[in-house]
VOGU-3710 file (C-alpha; in Angstrom, 3 decimals, decimal comma):
1> mrlidfarlv> 1,191/1,763/-10,974  -0,066/4,852/-10,794  -4,023/4,855/-9,590  -4,611/6,450/-13,059  -3,400/3,972/-14,965  -4,877/1,476/-13,016  -8,168/2,939/-13,621  -7,326/2,602/-17,532  -6,404/-0,957/-17,127  -9,652/-2,226/-15,103
11> kpgyepdwyh> -12,326/0,333/-16,999  -11,397/0,635/-20,607  -12,659/3,860/-21,880  -12,109/4,829/-18,673  -11,035/9,226/-19,630  -9,597/11,150/-16,854  -10,045/15,121/-16,695  -7,603/17,061/-15,207  -9,440/16,969/-11,588  -9,194/13,359/-11,905
21> cllaeyleac> -5,310/13,741/-11,983  -4,855/15,880/-9,334  -7,288/14,139/-6,818  -5,404/10,912/-7,714  -2,110/12,084/-7,300  -3,580/13,529/-3,192  -4,882/9,918/-3,076  -1,901/7,697/-3,876  0,193/10,554/-1,550  -2,122/9,624/1,298
31> tsgdgavpnv> -1,880/6,255/1,258  1,484/5,951/0,290  2,337/5,444/4,150  5,237/8,183/4,031  2,725/10,839/6,107  3,667/13,163/3,611  0,082/14,105/2,888  -1,931/12,819/6,355  -5,462/12,454/5,397  -7,698/13,579/2,452
41> liscppghgk> -10,949/15,643/1,955  -12,390/15,869/-1,384  -15,337/18,242/-2,312  -16,775/18,159/-5,788  -20,170/18,503/-7,411  -22,387/15,631/-8,374  -21,675/13,734/-10,663  -18,216/14,346/-11,776  -16,707/10,977/-10,742  -15,572/11,307/-7,411
51> teltavllpa> -17,030/7,755/-6,145  -16,090/6,128/-8,948  -12,286/6,977/-8,474  -12,458/7,012/-4,739  -14,701/4,417/-3,081  -14,243/2,336/-6,121  -10,671/2,393/-8,074  -8,809/3,362/-4,861  -9,786/0,229/-3,098  -8,870/-1,747/-5,825
61> wllahdrsrq> -5,741/0,169/-6,557  -4,690/-0,445/-2,919  -5,511/-3,908/-2,731  -3,597/-4,281/-6,156  -0,429/-3,433/-4,230  -0,812/-5,139/-0,676  -3,868/-7,745/-0,099  -3,225/-7,226/3,686  -4,486/-3,985/3,680  -7,787/-3,399/5,363
71> lislaagdsl> -10,465/-0,963/4,315  -13,674/0,293/5,720  -16,145/2,062/3,920  -18,947/4,198/4,824  -22,213/6,083/3,105  -25,074/7,367/3,957  -26,890/4,387/3,863  -26,088/0,266/3,881  -27,376/0,277/0,131  -25,091/2,712/-1,221
81> aaissravrs> -21,870/1,552/0,784  -22,908/-1,930/-1,004  -23,061/-0,545/-4,189  -19,503/0,333/-3,946  -18,389/-2,861/-2,291  -20,016/-4,698/-5,244  -17,888/-2,443/-7,845  -14,511/-3,009/-5,883  -15,142/-6,897/-5,925  -16,104/-6,524/-9,896
91> ilrssafads> -12,593/-5,062/-10,621  -10,874/-7,892/-8,425  -12,621/-10,789/-10,362  -11,736/-8,771/-13,957  -9,342/-10,212/-16,171  -7,609/-7,024/-16,597  -6,635/-7,084/-12,979  -5,810/-10,924/-12,930  -3,586/-10,321/-16,005  -1,278/-7,925/-14,475
101> fgpvefdkes> -1,899/-8,450/-10,931  -2,729/-12,495/-10,236  -6,522/-13,864/-9,451  -7,925/-13,095/-6,241  -10,159/-15,645/-4,240  -12,420/-14,920/-1,657  -12,703/-16,700/1,906  -15,731/-14,641/3,209  -17,930/-12,716/1,396  -21,259/-10,524/1,800
111> esewqladld> -22,744/-7,693/0,989  -21,457/-5,827/3,765  -18,012/-7,523/4,371  -15,776/-9,891/2,335  -12,291/-11,327/3,202  -9,730/-12,533/0,675  -8,127/-16,162/0,536  -5,446/-16,875/3,091  -5,923/-13,613/5,333  -7,145/-13,785/8,946
121> rptmysagvg> -8,969/-10,783/9,017  -11,703/-8,909/6,841  -10,392/-7,212/4,268  -13,144/-4,529/3,522  -16,323/-3,833/5,570  -18,864/-1,791/3,872  -21,629/0,057/6,397  -24,078/3,131/6,436  -22,921/5,548/8,621  -25,207/4,613/11,301
131> gsitgrradv> -24,313/0,796/10,968  -22,171/-1,149/13,495  -18,846/-1,269/12,761  -17,952/-3,163/16,092  -14,433/-5,290/16,078  -13,260/-4,125/12,723  -10,092/-2,305/11,672  -8,852/-0,528/8,959  -5,638/0,948/7,661  -7,814/2,952/5,253
141> llfddliksm> -11,231/4,683/6,185  -13,279/6,070/3,436  -16,154/7,710/3,742  -18,839/8,860/0,916  -21,306/11,679/0,931  -22,442/10,960/4,848  -24,763/13,509/4,901  -27,166/12,679/2,080  -29,719/15,588/1,445  -29,795/19,210/1,590
151> adafsptvrd> -32,591/19,031/4,371  -30,532/17,039/6,258  -27,530/19,121/5,738  -29,523/22,118/7,469  -30,755/19,728/10,246  -28,356/20,324/13,502  -29,423/17,034/14,933  -28,773/15,035/11,700  -25,330/16,971/11,536  -24,395/16,226/14,970
161> ktfetyrdcg> -25,674/12,277/15,098  -23,588/11,596/11,513  -20,541/13,164/12,653  -21,006/11,576/16,367  -21,246/8,303/14,405  -18,406/8,871/12,083  -16,377/9,824/14,701  -16,917/6,922/17,198  -17,766/3,933/15,099  -15,330/5,228/12,215
171> esrlspagvv> -12,170/6,847/12,934  -11,736/4,876/16,093  -11,448/1,671/13,990  -8,265/3,202/12,638  -5,009/1,307/13,053  -2,203/3,854/14,712  -1,244/4,660/11,292  -4,408/4,604/9,370  -5,541/7,374/7,011  -8,875/8,925/6,525
181> vgigtrwhsl> -10,078/9,796/2,743  -13,543/11,451/2,773  -15,646/13,094/-0,263  -18,810/14,537/-0,388  -20,791/17,322/-1,740  -20,743/20,307/0,753  -24,105/21,268/1,815  -23,236/22,925/4,919  -19,901/24,636/6,429  -20,466/22,317/9,604
191> dphgtllrra> -21,168/19,287/7,515  -18,574/16,212/8,269  -16,081/18,142/6,154  -16,749/21,251/7,825  -16,690/19,903/11,294  -13,070/17,810/10,679  -11,751/20,980/9,126  -12,819/23,345/11,960  -11,509/20,403/14,869  -8,025/20,035/12,598
201> aedplskqfi> -7,768/24,055/13,357  -8,831/24,112/16,492  -6,554/20,761/17,701  -3,193/20,201/16,568  -2,921/17,335/17,713  -6,244/15,656/15,996  -6,040/14,317/12,435  -4,812/17,029/10,020  -5,910/17,462/6,344  -5,351/18,390/3,063
211> yvslaatnds> -8,792/19,703/1,396  -9,439/19,481/-2,441  -12,839/21,785/-3,015  -13,451/21,863/-6,814  -16,313/24,114/-7,446  -19,233/23,404/-10,022  -17,900/26,332/-11,906  -14,792/28,280/-11,401  -15,532/31,488/-13,620  -13,360/33,714/-11,196
221> gtdsfvldrk> -10,218/31,196/-11,046  -10,401/31,336/-7,419  -13,441/29,135/-6,879  -11,555/26,169/-6,608  -8,854/25,423/-4,254  -6,135/23,261/-2,209  -6,272/23,757/1,562  -3,270/21,994/3,634  -4,608/22,363/7,047  -1,647/20,237/8,102
231> svv> 0,858/23,320/7,260  -1,583/26,062/8,422  -1,098/24,407/12,353
//
């Protein structure tokens, strides 16, 4: 089942716009395991459904097709990470999910970490970007708006600390074939998205990305774009 079809199934009334369908295609390709789309970065203005699609519906869709997947989800703070985690679990417990993919049982469950029944490893761990992720592993690392405000985005100290924490406590937790999916509103050229793209340009051996930038307005017809960092290098 395609991601958009899954969204309509578990959220009756979900009405995707054209860009949701575009993003879903990249998210599916990134997490398929074939390597055609390595990792995905998405920028989009606030209030356009990027978190719902990427931080909630995508994890539930991945687990619908493979319950052994391990996920780490990072946000600017613990409370924001917990909101997405609860939303994913709500979908997994829904009758719509059970009717199509079978019921889900949990062996371990807390605000920050939960594990599906009959597995020996945590299924999903959610935390603020400054939280401890020691000992966790992930096939998919999701991050959502690691920079919480324009003021933080314009602070070199906050930007540097945020990226260092993401790199050392998030990216380092990935399995060898693990992928990164990052979403956010852009406030600064050297925010996490910008830093990852710059690193990809400077080091062909680092993680490469498809970058999908969706502008608030597109009056010129060129404000929104897709950059294939993998092909550029």
